[in-house]
MDTraj code that builds the backbone (N, CA, C; nanometers):
import mdtraj as md
import numpy as np

residues = "UNK UNK UNK UNK UNK UNK UNK UNK UNK UNK UNK UNK UNK UNK UNK UNK UNK UNK UNK UNK UNK UNK UNK UNK UNK UNK UNK UNK UNK UNK UNK UNK UNK UNK UNK UNK UNK UNK UNK UNK UNK UNK UNK UNK UNK UNK UNK UNK UNK UNK UNK UNK UNK UNK UNK UNK UNK UNK UNK UNK UNK UNK UNK UNK UNK UNK UNK UNK UNK UNK UNK UNK UNK UNK".split()
xyz = np.array([
    [0.1044, -0.1355, 0.0377],
    [0.0050, 0.0179, -0.0023],
    [0.1043, 0.1448, 0.0140],
    [0.0672, 0.2180, -0.0915],
    [0.1334, 0.3200, -0.0910],
    [0.0639, 0.4635, -0.0324],
    [-0.0460, 0.4509, -0.0442],
    [-0.1402, 0.6083, 0.0155],
    [-0.3015, 0.5339, 0.0185],
    [-0.3818, 0.5347, 0.1387],
    [-0.5125, 0.5554, 0.1694],
    [-0.5900, 0.6505, 0.2163],
    [-0.6819, 0.7179, 0.1695],
    [-0.7410, 0.8222, 0.2225],
    [-0.8763, 0.7817, 0.2011],
    [-0.9637, 0.8499, 0.3226],
    [-1.1134, 0.8190, 0.3089],
    [-1.1873, 0.9411, 0.3720],
    [-1.2392, 1.0119, 0.2754],
    [-1.3119, 1.1433, 0.3039],
    [-1.3514, 1.1834, 0.2002],
    [-1.3657, 1.3016, 0.1293],
    [-1.4195, 1.3802, 0.0452],
    [-1.3000, 1.4598, -0.0109],
    [-1.2289, 1.4000, -0.1341],
    [-1.1247, 1.4645, -0.2027],
    [-1.1309, 1.5598, -0.2972],
    [-1.2673, 1.5505, -0.3567],
    [-1.2847, 1.5847, -0.4944],
    [-1.4346, 1.6695, -0.5028],
    [-1.4253, 1.7519, -0.5870],
    [-1.5761, 1.8193, -0.5975],
    [-1.6255, 1.7164, -0.7488],
    [-1.7559, 1.7127, -0.7376],
    [-1.8277, 1.6055, -0.8053],
    [-1.9614, 1.6627, -0.8697],
    [-2.0122, 1.5509, -0.8828],
    [-2.1512, 1.6129, -0.9702],
    [-2.2763, 1.6333, -0.8328],
    [-2.2368, 1.5761, -0.7188],
    [-2.3073, 1.6056, -0.6222],
    [-2.2562, 1.7340, -0.5468],
    [-2.1275, 1.7369, -0.5240],
    [-2.1078, 1.8400, -0.4257],
    [-2.0117, 1.9352, -0.4921],
    [-2.0378, 2.0340, -0.5555],
    [-1.9609, 2.1872, -0.6251],
    [-1.8466, 2.1800, -0.5302],
    [-1.7517, 2.2362, -0.6130],
    [-1.6346, 2.2921, -0.5320],
    [-1.6272, 2.3989, -0.4501],
    [-1.7431, 2.4573, -0.4406],
    [-1.7364, 2.5851, -0.3533],
    [-1.8266, 2.5607, -0.2154],
    [-1.8607, 2.4051, -0.2151],
    [-1.9397, 2.3430, -0.0934],
    [-1.9247, 2.4211, 0.0411],
    [-1.7418, 2.3886, 0.0428],
    [-1.7186, 2.3774, 0.1827],
    [-1.6779, 2.2358, 0.2568],
    [-1.7053, 2.1526, 0.1378],
    [-1.6951, 2.0136, 0.2058],
    [-1.5910, 1.9352, 0.1551],
    [-1.4779, 2.0211, 0.0916],
    [-1.3807, 1.9379, 0.0035],
    [-1.2651, 1.9092, 0.1107],
    [-1.1910, 1.8371, 0.1261],
    [-1.0422, 1.8576, 0.1764],
    [-1.0618, 1.7513, 0.3212],
    [-1.1687, 1.6994, 0.3620],
    [-1.1993, 1.6810, 0.4663],
    [-1.1385, 1.5116, 0.4640],
    [-1.0598, 1.4631, 0.4911],
    [-0.9986, 1.3522, 0.4706],
    [-0.9470, 1.2970, 0.6084],
    [-0.9342, 1.1595, 0.5832],
    [-0.8502, 1.1140, 0.6973],
    [-0.7836, 0.9774, 0.6294],
    [-0.6125, 0.9954, 0.6579],
    [-0.5445, 0.9009, 0.6155],
    [-0.5437, 0.7724, 0.7135],
    [-0.6043, 0.6768, 0.6361],
    [-0.6291, 0.5369, 0.6846],
    [-0.5089, 0.4171, 0.6103],
    [-0.3989, 0.4938, 0.5553],
    [-0.3236, 0.4099, 0.5288],
    [-0.2856, 0.2698, 0.6489],
    [-0.2716, 0.3176, 0.7602],
    [-0.2128, 0.2424, 0.8363],
    [-0.2589, 0.1150, 0.8512],
    [-0.4606, 0.1295, 0.8615],
    [-0.5633, 0.0196, 0.8752],
    [-0.5361, -0.0564, 0.7595],
    [-0.5649, 0.0086, 0.6102],
    [-0.5383, -0.0630, 0.5040],
    [-0.4287, -0.1233, 0.4675],
    [-0.3071, -0.1092, 0.5097],
    [-0.1638, -0.1444, 0.5337],
    [-0.1763, -0.2994, 0.5978],
    [-0.2428, -0.2851, 0.6954],
    [-0.2669, -0.4167, 0.8376],
    [-0.3456, -0.5237, 0.7075],
    [-0.4419, -0.4578, 0.6776],
    [-0.5780, -0.5549, 0.5958],
    [-0.5351, -0.5997, 0.4915],
    [-0.4523, -0.4992, 0.4003],
    [-0.4607, -0.5970, 0.2730],
    [-0.3164, -0.6119, 0.1995],
    [-0.1894, -0.5411, 0.2719],
    [-0.0279, -0.5826, 0.2498],
    [0.0006, -0.7203, 0.2544],
    [0.0384, -0.7737, 0.1433],
    [0.0637, -0.8821, 0.1624],
    [-0.0105, -1.0043, 0.0938],
    [-0.1613, -0.9360, 0.0979],
    [-0.3053, -1.0255, 0.0376],
    [-0.2488, -1.0714, -0.1248],
    [-0.3310, -1.1401, -0.2056],
    [-0.3432, -1.1607, -0.3043],
    [-0.5086, -1.0686, -0.3360],
    [-0.5479, -1.0818, -0.2563],
    [-0.6963, -0.9568, -0.2990],
    [-0.7059, -0.8589, -0.1841],
    [-0.7826, -0.7622, -0.1899],
    [-0.8211, -0.7109, -0.0632],
    [-0.9346, -0.6250, -0.0826],
    [-1.0712, -0.6852, -0.0586],
    [-1.2330, -0.6348, -0.0931],
    [-1.2643, -0.5573, 0.0485],
    [-1.3213, -0.4840, 0.0735],
    [-1.3990, -0.3989, 0.1800],
    [-1.5389, -0.3477, 0.1610],
    [-1.6112, -0.4074, 0.2033],
    [-1.7681, -0.3682, 0.1742],
    [-1.7914, -0.2026, 0.2072],
    [-1.8972, -0.1298, 0.1690],
    [-1.9451, -0.0231, 0.1663],
    [-1.9353, -0.0136, 0.3368],
    [-2.0039, -0.0836, 0.3772],
    [-2.0933, -0.1311, 0.5268],
    [-1.9199, -0.1057, 0.6153],
    [-1.8380, -0.1462, 0.5689],
    [-1.6914, -0.1543, 0.6596],
    [-1.6217, -0.0216, 0.6345],
    [-1.6341, 0.0325, 0.4926],
    [-1.6032, 0.1737, 0.4811],
    [-1.6415, 0.2494, 0.5797],
    [-1.7902, 0.2673, 0.5476],
    [-1.8742, 0.3401, 0.6522],
    [-1.7872, 0.3804, 0.8127],
    [-1.7499, 0.2365, 0.8231],
    [-1.7128, 0.2543, 0.9903],
    [-1.5802, 0.3329, 0.9718],
    [-1.5322, 0.3738, 0.9286],
    [-1.3736, 0.4278, 0.9162],
    [-1.3961, 0.5621, 0.9845],
    [-1.3073, 0.5947, 1.0419],
    [-1.2736, 0.7742, 1.1089],
    [-1.3090, 0.8855, 0.9701],
    [-1.3637, 0.9379, 0.9735],
    [-1.3668, 1.0999, 0.8913],
    [-1.4040, 1.2051, 0.9203],
    [-1.3273, 1.2989, 0.8692],
    [-1.3384, 1.4362, 0.9385],
    [-1.4477, 1.4715, 0.8652],
    [-1.5159, 1.4817, 0.7378],
    [-1.6769, 1.4973, 0.6671],
    [-1.7578, 1.4679, 0.7663],
    [-1.8431, 1.5798, 0.7155],
    [-1.9893, 1.5919, 0.7878],
    [-2.0802, 1.4707, 0.7647],
    [-2.1168, 1.3959, 0.8256],
    [-2.1913, 1.2841, 0.8127],
    [-2.3402, 1.2917, 0.6899],
    [-2.3642, 1.4237, 0.6630],
    [-2.4553, 1.4727, 0.5472],
    [-2.4113, 1.4337, 0.3944],
    [-2.2605, 1.4258, 0.3990],
    [-2.2133, 1.3572, 0.2861],
    [-2.1476, 1.2373, 0.2754],
    [-2.1748, 1.1632, 0.1752],
    [-2.1044, 1.0162, 0.1596],
    [-1.9451, 1.0326, 0.1505],
    [-1.8421, 0.9915, 0.2002],
    [-1.7200, 0.9669, 0.2022],
    [-1.6958, 0.8632, 0.1223],
    [-1.5177, 0.8481, 0.0742],
    [-1.5398, 0.7459, -0.0457],
    [-1.3725, 0.7362, -0.0150],
    [-1.3302, 0.6188, -0.0533],
    [-1.1995, 0.5588, 0.0024],
    [-1.1018, 0.5719, -0.1787],
    [-1.0080, 0.6442, -0.1744],
    [-0.8933, 0.6464, -0.2656],
    [-0.7919, 0.5675, -0.2176],
    [-0.7300, 0.4789, -0.2918],
    [-0.5901, 0.4591, -0.2521],
    [-0.4988, 0.4155, -0.3744],
    [-0.4027, 0.3722, -0.3299],
    [-0.2965, 0.3484, -0.4522],
    [-0.1964, 0.2592, -0.3549],
    [-0.1687, 0.1564, -0.4748],
    [-0.0904, 0.0277, -0.4204],
    [0.0026, 0.0128, -0.5580],
    [0.0823, -0.0650, -0.4832],
    [0.1811, -0.1597, -0.5863],
    [0.1631, -0.3158, -0.5948],
    [0.1376, -0.3928, -0.6664],
    [0.1584, -0.5281, -0.7010],
    [0.2831, -0.6122, -0.7225],
    [0.3003, -0.6815, -0.6035],
    [0.4927, -0.7327, -0.6131],
    [0.4449, -0.8736, -0.6292],
    [0.5479, -0.9045, -0.6739],
    [0.5399, -1.0676, -0.6885],
    [0.5971, -1.1266, -0.5573],
    [0.5433, -1.2246, -0.5014],
    [0.5546, -1.2840, -0.3753],
    [0.6835, -1.3765, -0.4099],
    [0.7617, -1.4010, -0.2901],
    [0.8840, -1.4863, -0.2987],
    [0.8542, -1.6213, -0.2725],
])
top = md.Topology()
chain = top.add_chain()
for i, resn in enumerate(residues, 1):
    res = top.add_residue(resn, chain, resSeq=i)
    for name in ("N", "CA", "C"):
        top.add_atom(name, md.element.get_by_symbol(name[0]), res)
traj = md.Trajectory(xyz[None], top)
């Protein structure tokens, strides 16, 4: 795992850029590193993601952005 953030990172169809609800993210890399690193697959349900801490208002749905590299095992 290289990065993992949970929250509202970008404007989109549902939230315009001037809404004031962008940039409320939480670094969840330690959580996802523990859950996913070394695994062949890593799937998490929406219900699991909804339990992650976030700095965003509960009025808006947060989402996960993650970056990773797949490496061949030894």
